[in-house]
C-alpha positions as CSV (number, residue, x, y, z in Angstrom):
1,M,127.3,83.0,37.3
2,M,125.3,84.4,34.3
3,F,124.8,87.6,36.4
4,K,128.6,87.9,37.0
5,F,129.3,87.6,33.3
6,H,126.8,90.3,32.4
7,A,128.2,92.6,35.1
8,V,131.8,92.1,33.9
9,A,130.8,92.5,30.2
10,G,128.7,95.6,31.1
11,A,131.7,97.1,33.0
12,V,134.0,96.4,30.1
13,L,131.5,98.0,27.6
14,L,131.0,101.0,29.9
15,G,134.8,101.4,30.2
16,F,135.1,101.2,26.4
17,V,132.4,103.8,25.8
18,S,133.8,106.2,28.4
19,Q,137.3,105.8,26.9
20,H,135.9,106.4,23.5
21,A,134.1,109.6,24.8
22,I,137.3,110.8,26.3
23,A,139.2,110.2,23.1
24,Q,136.6,112.3,21.2
25,E,137.0,115.3,23.5
26,A,139.9,117.7,22.6
27,V,141.4,120.4,24.9
28,V,142.1,123.5,22.9
29,R,144.3,126.2,24.5
30,L,143.8,129.9,24.0
31,G,146.2,132.5,25.4
32,H,145.5,135.8,27.0
33,V,148.1,138.4,27.9
34,G,147.6,141.7,29.8
35,P,149.2,143.6,32.7
36,T,147.7,141.9,35.8
37,S,150.4,143.4,38.0
38,G,151.7,147.0,38.2
39,S,150.0,150.4,38.0
40,I,147.4,149.4,35.4
41,A,146.6,145.9,36.8
42,H,142.9,147.0,37.1
43,L,142.8,147.2,33.3
44,G,144.7,143.9,32.8
45,K,142.3,142.1,35.1
46,D,139.3,143.6,33.3
47,N,140.7,142.2,30.0
48,E,141.4,138.8,31.5
49,N,137.9,138.5,33.0
50,G,136.4,139.3,29.6
51,A,138.4,136.3,28.2
52,R,137.4,134.1,31.2
53,L,133.7,134.8,30.7
54,A,133.8,134.0,26.9
55,V,135.7,130.7,27.5
56,E,133.3,129.7,30.3
57,E,130.3,130.3,28.1
58,L,131.8,128.5,25.1
59,N,132.5,125.4,27.2
60,A,128.9,125.5,28.6
61,K,127.6,125.4,25.0
62,G,129.4,122.2,24.3
63,I,131.0,123.1,20.9
64,S,132.1,120.4,18.5
65,I,134.8,121.0,15.8
66,G,136.2,118.4,13.4
67,G,134.1,115.7,15.0
68,K,135.4,116.3,18.5
69,K,133.8,117.9,21.5
70,I,136.0,120.9,22.3
71,K,137.0,122.0,25.8
72,F,138.7,125.4,25.7
73,E,141.4,126.1,28.3
74,L,142.5,129.7,28.9
75,L,146.2,130.2,29.6
76,A,146.5,133.7,31.1
77,E,149.9,135.5,31.3
78,D,150.9,138.7,33.0
79,D,153.2,141.1,31.0
80,A,153.1,143.9,33.5
81,A,152.9,146.3,30.5
82,D,156.6,145.7,30.0
83,P,157.9,144.8,26.5
84,K,160.5,142.3,27.7
85,Q,158.0,140.5,29.9
86,G,155.6,140.7,27.0
87,T,157.9,138.8,24.7
88,A,158.7,136.2,27.4
89,A,154.9,135.7,28.0
90,A,154.4,135.3,24.2
91,Q,157.1,132.7,23.9
92,K,155.7,130.8,26.9
93,L,152.3,130.6,25.2
94,V,153.8,129.5,21.9
95,D,155.7,126.7,23.8
96,S,152.4,125.7,25.6
97,K,150.9,125.1,22.2
98,V,148.1,127.7,22.3
99,V,146.2,127.9,19.0
100,G,145.5,131.6,19.3
101,V,146.2,134.6,21.6
102,I,143.9,137.5,22.7
103,G,146.2,140.4,23.7
104,H,148.2,142.2,24.6
105,L,146.6,145.2,26.2
106,N,149.3,147.7,25.4
107,S,150.8,148.6,22.1
108,G,154.3,148.5,23.6
109,T,153.9,144.8,24.4
110,S,151.6,143.8,21.5
111,I,154.1,145.0,18.9
112,P,157.2,143.0,20.0
113,A,155.1,140.0,20.9
114,S,153.5,140.0,17.4
115,K,156.7,138.8,15.7
116,I,156.8,135.7,18.0
117,Y,153.2,134.8,17.2
118,S,153.8,135.5,13.5
119,D,156.9,133.2,13.4
120,A,154.8,130.5,15.1
121,G,151.8,131.0,12.7
122,I,149.5,131.7,15.6
123,P,146.7,134.4,15.3
124,Q,146.8,137.3,17.7
125,I,143.8,139.6,18.2
126,S,144.5,142.7,20.4
127,P,141.4,144.1,22.0
128,S,143.1,147.4,22.9
129,A,146.4,148.0,21.2
130,T,145.9,151.1,19.1
131,N,149.4,152.0,17.7
132,P,149.1,151.9,13.9
133,R,152.5,150.0,13.6
134,Y,150.9,146.9,15.2
135,T,149.1,145.9,12.0
136,R,151.5,147.5,9.6
137,Q,154.4,145.0,9.9
138,G,153.2,142.7,7.1
139,Y,152.3,139.9,9.5
140,K,149.3,137.8,8.5
141,T,148.6,136.9,12.1
142,T,147.8,140.3,13.7
143,F,144.3,141.6,14.2
144,R,142.6,144.2,16.3
145,V,138.9,144.9,17.2
146,V,139.3,148.6,17.9
147,A,140.2,151.7,15.9
148,D,143.8,152.8,15.8
149,D,145.6,156.0,17.0
150,V,145.5,157.7,13.6
151,H,141.7,157.8,13.9
152,L,141.6,158.3,17.7
153,G,144.4,160.9,18.1
154,G,143.3,162.8,15.0
155,T,139.7,162.9,16.0
156,L,140.6,164.3,19.5
157,G,143.0,166.9,17.9
158,K,140.2,168.2,15.7
159,Y,137.8,168.1,18.7
160,A,140.2,170.2,20.8
161,V,140.2,173.0,18.2
162,N,136.6,172.8,16.8
163,Q,134.5,171.9,19.8
164,L,136.6,173.0,22.8
165,K,137.8,176.1,20.9
166,G,141.4,175.5,22.1
167,K,143.7,178.4,21.1
168,S,146.9,177.3,22.9
169,I,147.3,173.5,23.2
170,A,150.0,171.7,25.2
171,V,150.9,168.0,24.7
172,V,152.5,165.6,27.1
173,D,153.3,161.9,26.5
174,D,154.7,159.0,28.5
175,R,157.2,157.9,25.8
176,T,155.6,154.4,25.5
177,A,154.6,153.1,22.0
178,Y,151.0,153.9,22.8
179,G,151.4,157.3,24.6
180,Q,153.8,158.8,22.1
181,G,151.9,157.4,19.2
182,V,148.5,158.8,20.2
183,A,150.1,162.2,21.2
184,D,151.8,162.5,17.7
185,E,148.4,161.8,16.0
186,F,146.7,164.3,18.3
187,E,149.2,167.0,17.4
188,K,148.7,166.3,13.7
189,G,144.9,166.6,14.2
190,V,145.3,169.9,16.0
191,K,147.5,171.3,13.2
192,A,145.1,169.9,10.5
193,A,142.2,171.8,12.2
194,G,144.3,175.1,12.2
195,G,145.1,174.9,15.9
196,K,148.4,175.8,17.7
197,V,150.5,173.5,19.9
198,V,152.4,175.8,22.3
199,G,154.4,173.1,24.1
200,R,155.4,169.4,23.9
201,E,156.7,167.7,27.1
202,F,157.3,164.1,28.1
203,T,157.4,162.0,31.2
204,N,157.3,158.2,31.7
205,D,154.7,155.6,32.6
206,K,155.9,155.2,36.2
207,A,156.2,158.9,37.1
208,T,154.3,160.5,39.9
209,D,155.8,164.0,40.0
210,F,155.1,166.4,37.1
211,T,155.9,169.7,38.8
212,A,158.8,170.6,36.4
213,I,156.9,169.9,33.1
214,L,153.6,171.5,34.3
215,T,155.4,174.6,35.6
216,S,157.0,174.9,32.2
217,L,153.7,174.5,30.4
218,K,151.9,176.9,32.8
219,A,154.0,179.8,31.6
220,K,152.6,179.1,28.1
221,K,149.0,179.6,29.3
222,P,147.5,176.5,27.7
223,D,143.7,176.2,27.5
224,V,143.9,172.5,26.6
225,V,146.4,169.9,27.9
226,F,146.6,166.6,26.1
227,F,148.2,163.5,27.8
228,G,149.2,160.4,25.9
229,G,149.4,157.7,28.5
230,M,147.4,155.7,31.0
231,D,145.0,156.6,33.9
232,A,147.6,155.7,36.6
233,V,149.7,158.7,35.5
234,A,146.9,161.0,34.4
235,G,145.2,161.0,37.8
236,P,148.3,162.4,39.7
237,M,148.9,164.8,36.8
238,L,145.4,166.2,37.2
239,R,145.9,166.6,41.0
240,Q,149.2,168.6,40.3
241,M,147.6,170.7,37.6
242,K,145.0,171.8,40.2
243,Q,147.7,172.5,42.8
244,L,149.5,174.7,40.3
245,G,146.4,176.6,39.3
246,I,146.2,175.2,35.7
247,S,142.5,175.2,34.8
248,A,142.9,174.0,31.3
249,K,140.7,171.3,29.8
250,F,142.5,167.9,30.0
251,M,142.3,165.5,27.1
252,G,143.5,161.9,26.5
253,G,143.0,158.7,24.6
254,D,141.5,155.4,25.8
255,G,144.3,154.9,28.3
256,I,142.9,157.6,30.6
257,C,139.2,157.1,29.7
258,T,138.4,154.7,32.6
259,G,136.1,154.4,35.5
260,E,139.1,154.6,37.8
261,L,140.3,158.1,36.7
262,P,138.2,160.1,39.1
263,K,139.5,158.0,42.0
264,L,143.1,158.4,40.8
265,A,142.6,162.1,40.4
266,A,141.3,162.3,44.0
267,G,138.7,164.9,43.7
268,S,140.7,167.3,41.5
269,M,138.6,167.0,38.3
270,G,136.0,169.6,37.5
271,D,132.8,168.6,35.8
272,G,133.4,168.5,32.1
273,Q,137.1,169.3,32.5
274,V,138.3,166.0,31.1
275,V,137.5,164.9,27.5
276,C,138.7,161.5,26.3
277,A,138.0,159.0,23.7
278,E,137.7,155.2,23.8
279,A,138.5,153.2,20.7
280,G,135.2,151.5,20.2
281,G,131.7,152.5,20.8
282,V,128.2,151.4,20.3
283,E,125.0,152.9,18.9
284,G,121.4,151.9,18.4
285,E,120.7,148.2,19.0
286,A,124.3,147.4,20.1
287,K,123.8,149.6,23.2
288,K,121.5,147.0,24.7
289,S,124.0,144.1,24.1
290,M,126.7,146.2,25.8
291,E,124.4,146.9,28.8
292,D,123.5,143.2,29.0
293,F,127.2,142.3,28.9
294,G,127.9,144.8,31.7
295,K,125.2,143.1,33.9
296,K,126.5,139.6,33.1
297,F,130.1,140.7,33.9
298,K,129.1,142.3,37.2
299,A,127.1,139.2,38.3
300,K,130.1,137.0,37.5
301,F,133.0,139.0,38.9
302,N,131.3,141.5,41.2
303,A,133.0,144.3,39.4
304,D,132.0,146.9,36.8
305,V,133.6,146.8,33.3
306,Q,136.6,149.1,33.4
307,L,137.3,149.5,29.7
308,Y,138.1,146.7,27.2
309,A,136.5,143.5,28.7
310,P,133.7,143.5,26.0
311,Y,136.3,143.7,23.2
312,V,138.3,140.8,24.7
313,Y,135.0,138.8,24.9
314,D,134.2,139.5,21.3
315,A,137.8,138.7,20.2
316,V,137.6,135.2,21.8
317,N,134.3,134.6,20.2
318,V,135.4,135.8,16.7
319,M,138.4,133.5,16.9
320,V,136.3,130.5,17.9
321,A,133.7,131.3,15.2
322,A,136.5,131.1,12.6
323,M,137.5,127.7,14.0
324,Q,133.9,126.5,13.7
325,K,133.6,127.8,10.1
326,A,136.9,126.2,9.1
327,N,135.9,123.0,11.1
328,S,139.4,123.0,12.5
329,T,141.3,124.2,15.5
330,E,144.6,124.2,13.6
331,P,145.8,127.8,13.2
332,A,147.0,127.2,9.6
333,K,143.4,126.2,8.7
334,F,141.3,128.7,10.6
335,L,143.6,131.7,10.2
336,P,142.5,132.5,6.6
337,V,138.9,132.2,7.7
338,L,139.5,134.6,10.6
339,A,141.1,137.1,8.2
340,A,138.0,136.9,6.0
341,T,135.6,137.7,9.0
342,E,132.7,139.9,7.8
343,G,129.5,140.9,9.5
344,Y,130.2,139.1,12.9
345,K,127.7,140.5,15.4
346,G,129.5,141.0,18.7
347,V,128.5,142.8,21.8
348,T,130.7,145.7,20.7
349,G,129.0,145.9,17.3
350,T,129.7,144.3,13.9
351,I,133.2,143.0,13.3
352,A,135.0,142.7,10.0
353,F,138.7,142.9,9.2
354,D,140.5,144.7,6.4
355,Q,143.6,143.4,4.6
356,K,145.9,144.6,7.4
357,G,143.8,143.0,10.2
358,D,142.4,146.3,11.3
359,I,138.7,146.5,12.2
360,K,136.7,148.1,9.4
361,N,134.7,151.3,10.1
362,G,136.0,151.3,13.7
363,A,134.0,153.6,16.1
364,L,135.3,156.0,18.8
365,T,133.3,157.1,21.8
366,L,134.0,160.6,23.3
367,Y,133.4,161.0,27.0
368,T,133.6,163.6,29.7
369,Y,133.2,163.2,33.5
370,K,130.4,164.6,35.7
371,A,130.1,164.1,39.4
372,G,132.9,161.5,39.2
373,K,131.2,159.4,36.6
374,R,131.9,158.9,32.9
375,D,129.4,160.7,30.7
376,Q,129.1,159.9,27.0
377,L,129.4,162.8,24.6
378,A,129.2,161.1,21.2
379,V,130.0,158.1,19.0
380,V,132.0,159.0,15.9
381,R,133.4,156.9,13.0
């Protein structure tokens, strides 16, 4: 009888303890948005995997905030790089009570979505949207961990004139917020360096045939062609340039600066023909942390880093670091702490935000391609 009483009491006590433990664990939802369908799904998946890796590691650490053990849950949405789908995804995440969002990948989706997050008071860190307008709308909730197009496009424009010795430069863009924005800044950079733009054409982000615009540009004998857009369009454009006998250097921003570009160009790229810049870049001791991240990423997903996975990873960790410092997972409490981030050591380098939410002293990495592989030229700030 005594044994039965002890067994029952023990079971009740155990039930109370486990219920108490459950009550002390809180699920905190983080959102991620990127194009995981469509022509740049390889980049969207890369971003999403960066977020998944960060969340998995944070949960393995067993973080406590505000006296509760936190379990982070990632809600991943696909915006297909489409502004309408982007705003729908943003609203869905707000309705799902996420405390913060990492994304979107594209400027064209990040900008309209930013109003929805701002209205809800939810912080948004884009790992890759580079259009200046994203952080210049007066919202207190928008941040980015890469340099913007003013820096990126302008640097490439000067490089085209000063290093590539471009005398007649043609510019093509895909009419997206990103493509047109980076092309505009490139053109300004060319002119500031004393260069000449001989033609400006445009296409769209779904196009596959560029015969008309390339034929028009060929007549102007360009020695440099700049494309504002993504790798899925740049690859076929490079193929058609070769078919038409245009041997100009081909330049672009981070949208074309991917591991997939040689495959998309299907053998039509000459060594050193393409020069592109990625918003971000590491030097010195940060090189090792990026290499280590690449190995960890490959082991987890059996895929190489495409482009922005490390920036997504850092963005998740910066947001959670702000929660820990504020000792709260409530956006209203940790948002001011996030805005004041200084000296955070990420795998992509040191992160600090200015008053607009832009990264301070953002780096750019210039690349070319040799034997179908990306080859780093320089890191510039």
